C-alpha positions in Angstrom: 19.8 -4.1 8.4 17.2 -3.4 11.4 17.2 0.2 10.5 15.2 -0.7 7.2 12.7 -2.9 9.1 12.1 0.0 11.3 11.5 2.3 8.3 9.0 -0.2 7.2 7.3 -0.5 10.4 6.8 3.6 10.5 5.8 3.9 6.8 3.2 1.3 7.7 2.1 3.0 11.3 2.2 6.4 9.5 0.1 5.9 6.2 -3.3 4.2 6.5 -3.2 3.5 3.1 0.0 2.3 1.7 0.9 1.0 -1.5 4.4 -0.5 -2.1 4.8 -0.5 -5.7 7.4 -0.5 -8.7 7.5 2.8 -9.9 5.0 5.4 -9.1 1.1 6.1 -9.2 1.5 8.1 -12.1 4.5 5.9 -14.0 3.9 2.5 -12.7 7.1 0.1 -13.7 5.1 -2.9 -14.2 1.7 -4.1 -15.3 0.8 -5.4 -11.9 1.6 -2.0 -10.2 -0.5 -0.2 -12.6 -3.8 -2.2 -12.4 -3.2 -2.2 -8.3 -2.8 1.6 -8.5 -5.9 2.2 -10.8 -8.1 0.0 -8.4 -7.0 1.9 -5.1 -7.2 5.1 -7.3 -10.8 4.3 -8.1 -11.4 4.1 -4.7 -10.9 8.0 -4.4 -8.9 8.3 -1.6 -5.2 9.7 -1.1 -2.8 7.2 -0.5 0.9 6.9 0.6 3.5 4.9 -2.0 6.7 3.6 -2.0 8.7 3.0 -4.9 10.6 0.2 -4.2 12.9 0.4 -7.3 14.3 3.3 -5.7 14.6 1.6 -2.4 16.7 -1.9 -3.0 16.8 -2.3 0.8 13.1 -2.0 1.5 12.3 -4.5 -1.4 14.5 -7.0 0.0 13.3 -6.4 3.9 9.6 -6.1 2.8 9.3 -9.6 1.2 10.8 -11.2 4.8 8.9 -8.5 7.2 5.5 -9.1 5.1 6.1 -12.6 4.7 5.0 -12.1 1.1 7.2 -12.1 -2.0 5.7 -10.4 -4.6 5.1 -6.4 -5.5 3.0 -4.6 -5.2 1.7 -4.9 -1.5 -1.1 -3.1 -0.6 -1.3 -2.1 3.2 -4.5 -0.5 5.0 -4.5 0.6 8.8 -1.1 -1.7 9.3 -2.6 -4.7 7.9 -1.1 -6.1 4.8 -4.1 -6.8 2.3 -2.4 -8.5 -0.6 -0.8 -8.2 -4.2 -2.4 -7.2 -7.2 -4.6 -10.0 -7.6 -6.1 -9.9 -4.3 -6.6 -6.2 -4.6 -8.0 -6.1 -8.3 -10.3 -9.0 -7.0 -11.6 -7.1 -4.0 -12.0 -4.0 -5.9 -14.1 -6.0 -8.9 -16.6 -7.5 -6.0 -16.7 -4.5 -4.1 -14.9 -4.9 -1.0 -11.7 -2.6 -1.5 -13.6 0.7 -1.6 -15.2 0.8 1.7 -12.1 -0.3 3.2 -10.2 2.3 1.6 -12.8 4.8 2.7 -13.1 3.3 6.0 -9.2 3.9 6.7 -9.1 7.3 5.0 -12.1 8.3 7.4 -10.5 6.9 10.5 -7.5 9.1 9.8 -9.2 12.2 8.9 -10.9 12.0 12.2 -7.6 11.2 14.3 -6.0 14.2 12.4 -9.4 16.4 13.7 -8.8 15.2 17.0 -4.8 16.5 17.5 
Protein backbone atom coordinates (compact mmCIF):
# COMPACT_ATOMS: atom_id res chain seq x y z
CA UNK A 1 0.00 0.00 0.00
CA UNK A 2 2.85 2.38 0.79
CA UNK A 3 3.92 2.36 -2.86
CA UNK A 4 0.68 4.16 -3.75
CA UNK A 5 1.47 6.86 -1.20
CA UNK A 6 5.00 7.08 -2.65
CA UNK A 7 3.48 7.51 -6.11
CA UNK A 8 1.18 10.27 -4.85
CA UNK A 9 4.08 12.06 -3.12
CA UNK A 10 6.17 11.79 -6.28
CA UNK A 11 3.35 13.14 -8.47
CA UNK A 12 2.81 16.07 -6.12
CA UNK A 13 6.53 16.88 -5.84
CA UNK A 14 7.24 16.60 -9.58
CA UNK A 15 4.28 18.64 -10.80
CA UNK A 16 3.98 22.23 -9.57
CA UNK A 17 0.36 22.31 -10.78
CA UNK A 18 -1.43 19.00 -10.41
CA UNK A 19 -5.11 18.20 -10.63
CA UNK A 20 -6.49 14.90 -9.38
CA UNK A 21 -9.78 14.58 -11.23
CA UNK A 22 -12.43 12.25 -12.58
CA UNK A 23 -11.66 11.89 -16.27
CA UNK A 24 -9.27 14.05 -18.30
CA UNK A 25 -9.21 17.79 -19.08
CA UNK A 26 -10.61 16.99 -22.54
CA UNK A 27 -13.23 14.57 -21.21
CA UNK A 28 -14.07 15.29 -17.56
CA UNK A 29 -16.24 12.56 -16.05
CA UNK A 30 -18.07 14.72 -13.52
CA UNK A 31 -19.38 18.26 -13.32
CA UNK A 32 -17.08 19.29 -10.49
CA UNK A 33 -14.01 18.09 -12.39
CA UNK A 34 -15.26 19.88 -15.53
CA UNK A 35 -15.70 23.19 -13.67
CA UNK A 36 -12.35 22.89 -11.92
CA UNK A 37 -10.52 22.09 -15.17
CA UNK A 38 -12.11 25.12 -16.85
CA UNK A 39 -10.96 27.39 -14.02
CA UNK A 40 -7.40 26.03 -14.07
CA UNK A 41 -7.20 26.10 -17.89
CA UNK A 42 -8.43 29.70 -17.89
CA UNK A 43 -5.27 30.63 -15.99
CA UNK A 44 -3.34 29.81 -19.16
CA UNK A 45 -0.61 27.55 -17.80
CA UNK A 46 0.15 23.90 -18.44
CA UNK A 47 -0.73 21.56 -15.62
CA UNK A 48 -0.52 17.86 -14.91
CA UNK A 49 -3.52 15.73 -14.08
CA UNK A 50 -4.25 12.26 -12.79
CA UNK A 51 -7.47 10.52 -13.80
CA UNK A 52 -8.47 8.87 -10.53
CA UNK A 53 -11.05 6.71 -12.32
CA UNK A 54 -8.15 4.91 -14.03
CA UNK A 55 -6.18 4.78 -10.76
CA UNK A 56 -8.49 3.34 -8.07
CA UNK A 57 -5.67 2.86 -5.57
CA UNK A 58 -4.68 6.54 -5.87
CA UNK A 59 -8.34 7.49 -5.55
CA UNK A 60 -8.58 5.53 -2.29
CA UNK A 61 -5.23 6.52 -0.78
CA UNK A 62 -5.30 10.20 -1.73
CA UNK A 63 -8.40 10.84 0.38
CA UNK A 64 -6.47 9.69 3.45
CA UNK A 65 -3.15 11.26 2.42
CA UNK A 66 -4.73 14.65 1.70
CA UNK A 67 -7.30 14.39 4.47
CA UNK A 68 -9.74 15.63 1.83
CA UNK A 69 -12.68 13.34 1.03
CA UNK A 70 -13.70 14.54 -2.43
CA UNK A 71 -12.41 15.03 -5.96
CA UNK A 72 -11.21 16.94 -7.83
CA UNK A 73 -8.21 18.07 -5.80
CA UNK A 74 -5.92 20.84 -7.01
CA UNK A 75 -2.33 20.77 -5.71
CA UNK A 76 0.00 23.72 -6.31
CA UNK A 77 3.65 23.63 -5.25
CA UNK A 78 3.05 20.57 -3.10
CA UNK A 79 0.14 22.11 -1.21
CA UNK A 80 -3.50 21.09 -1.46
CA UNK A 81 -5.41 24.15 -2.66
CA UNK A 82 -8.78 22.42 -2.41
CA UNK A 83 -11.67 21.00 -4.35
CA UNK A 84 -14.08 22.37 -6.92
CA UNK A 85 -15.85 24.91 -4.69
CA UNK A 86 -12.60 26.44 -3.42
CA UNK A 87 -10.88 26.47 -6.82
CA UNK A 88 -13.89 28.03 -8.56
CA UNK A 89 -14.30 30.63 -5.82
CA UNK A 90 -10.58 31.47 -6.00
CA UNK A 91 -10.83 31.78 -9.78
CA UNK A 92 -13.85 34.07 -9.55
CA UNK A 93 -12.26 36.37 -6.96
CA UNK A 94 -8.95 36.53 -8.85
CA UNK A 95 -6.80 34.51 -6.43
CA UNK A 96 -6.28 31.40 -8.56
CA UNK A 97 -4.53 32.86 -11.60
CA UNK A 98 -1.63 34.50 -9.72
CA UNK A 99 -1.13 31.29 -7.74
CA UNK A 100 -1.03 29.19 -10.92
CA UNK A 101 1.16 31.70 -12.81
CA UNK A 102 3.62 31.91 -9.91
CA UNK A 103 3.91 28.11 -9.70
CA UNK A 104 4.44 27.83 -13.44
CA UNK A 105 7.03 30.65 -13.46
CA UNK A 106 8.95 29.15 -10.53
CA UNK A 107 9.01 25.79 -12.28
CA UNK A 108 10.21 27.34 -15.55
CA UNK A 109 13.06 29.05 -13.67
CA UNK A 110 14.09 25.79 -11.99
CA UNK A 111 14.12 23.96 -15.32
CA UNK A 112 16.25 26.72 -16.82
CA UNK A 113 18.83 26.44 -14.05
CA UNK A 114 19.43 22.72 -14.36
